[in-house]
C-alpha positions as CSV (number, residue, x, y, z in Angstrom):
1,M,0.0,0.0,0.0
2,N,1.4,3.4,-0.9
3,I,-0.2,5.3,2.0
4,E,-0.4,3.6,5.4
5,E,-2.4,5.0,8.2
6,K,-2.0,4.3,11.9
7,H,-2.8,5.8,15.3
8,I,-0.3,6.4,18.0
9,K,-1.8,7.8,21.2
10,N,-4.2,10.5,19.9
11,V,-2.1,11.2,16.7
12,F,-3.0,10.1,13.2
13,V,0.2,9.0,11.4
14,I,0.2,8.9,7.6
15,Q,3.2,7.1,6.1
16,I,3.8,8.1,2.4
17,N,5.4,5.3,0.5
18,Y,5.6,6.9,-2.9
19,P,9.1,7.5,-4.2
20,R,7.8,10.4,-6.2
21,A,4.8,12.2,-4.6
22,T,3.3,14.2,-7.5
23,F,-0.1,15.4,-8.8
24,N,-1.2,11.7,-9.3
25,E,-0.6,10.8,-5.7
26,A,-1.9,14.1,-4.1
27,N,-5.5,12.9,-4.0
28,S,-4.5,9.8,-1.9
29,L,-2.9,12.1,0.7
30,K,-5.9,14.5,0.6
31,S,-8.2,11.5,1.2
32,S,-6.1,10.2,4.1
33,I,-6.0,13.6,5.8
34,E,-9.7,14.0,5.4
35,K,-10.3,10.5,6.8
36,G,-8.2,11.4,9.9
37,I,-10.1,14.6,10.4
38,E,-13.5,12.8,10.0
39,K,-12.4,10.4,12.7
40,G,-11.6,13.3,15.0
41,Y,-7.9,13.5,14.6
42,V,-6.4,17.0,14.5
43,K,-2.9,16.0,15.4
44,I,-1.3,14.5,12.3
45,V,2.2,13.3,11.4
46,L,3.2,12.9,7.8
47,D,6.0,10.4,7.4
48,L,8.0,11.2,4.2
49,D,10.9,8.8,5.0
50,N,10.2,6.7,1.9
51,C,9.6,9.7,-0.4
52,E,12.4,11.0,-2.5
53,Y,10.6,13.7,-4.4
54,V,7.5,15.9,-3.9
55,D,6.0,18.3,-6.3
56,S,4.1,21.5,-5.8
57,T,0.7,19.9,-6.0
58,F,1.6,17.4,-3.2
59,L,3.0,20.3,-1.1
60,N,-0.3,22.2,-1.7
61,V,-2.3,19.2,-0.3
62,M,0.0,19.2,2.8
63,V,-0.5,23.0,3.3
64,N,-4.3,22.8,2.8
65,G,-4.4,19.9,5.3
66,L,-2.5,22.1,7.8
67,K,-5.0,24.9,7.3
68,R,-7.9,22.6,8.0
69,V,-6.5,21.1,11.2
70,T,-5.2,24.5,12.4
71,K,-8.8,25.8,12.3
72,L,-9.6,22.9,14.6
73,N,-6.7,23.7,17.0
74,G,-4.6,20.9,15.5
75,D,-1.3,20.7,13.7
76,I,0.6,18.6,11.1
77,R,4.2,17.6,11.8
78,I,6.6,16.2,9.2
79,V,9.1,13.3,9.6
80,G,11.8,11.9,7.4
81,L,12.8,14.6,4.9
82,Q,15.1,13.2,2.3
83,P,17.7,15.6,0.9
84,T,15.7,16.3,-2.3
85,V,12.5,16.8,-0.4
86,M,14.2,19.1,2.1
87,A,15.6,21.1,-0.9
88,M,12.0,21.5,-2.2
89,F,10.9,22.6,1.3
90,E,13.7,25.2,1.4
91,L,13.0,26.4,-2.2
92,T,9.3,27.0,-1.4
93,R,10.0,28.1,2.2
94,I,7.5,25.4,3.4
95,F,10.0,24.5,6.1
96,R,8.9,27.6,7.9
97,V,5.3,26.4,8.1
98,F,5.8,22.8,9.3
99,Q,7.7,21.5,12.3
100,T,10.0,18.7,11.2
101,Y,11.3,15.7,13.2
102,S,13.8,12.9,12.7
103,D,11.4,10.1,13.5
104,V,7.7,9.4,14.1
105,Q,7.9,8.9,17.8
106,K,9.6,12.3,18.4
107,A,6.9,13.9,16.3
108,V,4.1,12.1,18.2
109,D,5.7,13.0,21.5
110,S,6.0,16.7,20.5
111,F,2.3,17.0,20.6
112,E,2.4,16.2,24.3
113,M,5.0,18.8,25.1
114,K,3.7,22.3,26.1
115,R,4.7,25.1,23.8
């Protein structure tokens, strides 16, 4: 399966297993985020560890998901940025919008920490 979903504590974790996350894969991510929100999850972790490339359409879905959960007092955290994906985050300045972590557990735990 190219997108795997799981729940850790009260966090919805979406693991993206597309080597290239582009326009064609963006709807799958959108559906997963919507599914999580419908189930009441507003704390979401996107695991991009297996993703070597993302395009602007895929990034747009991530940002729109963030907007939706932010309105519900939630957040989306990002895990596993490969060098090429990090380059895209830097180029588009998306890295300023999302908090990033080295692994899923750290991202999940970050929701428990007071800011």
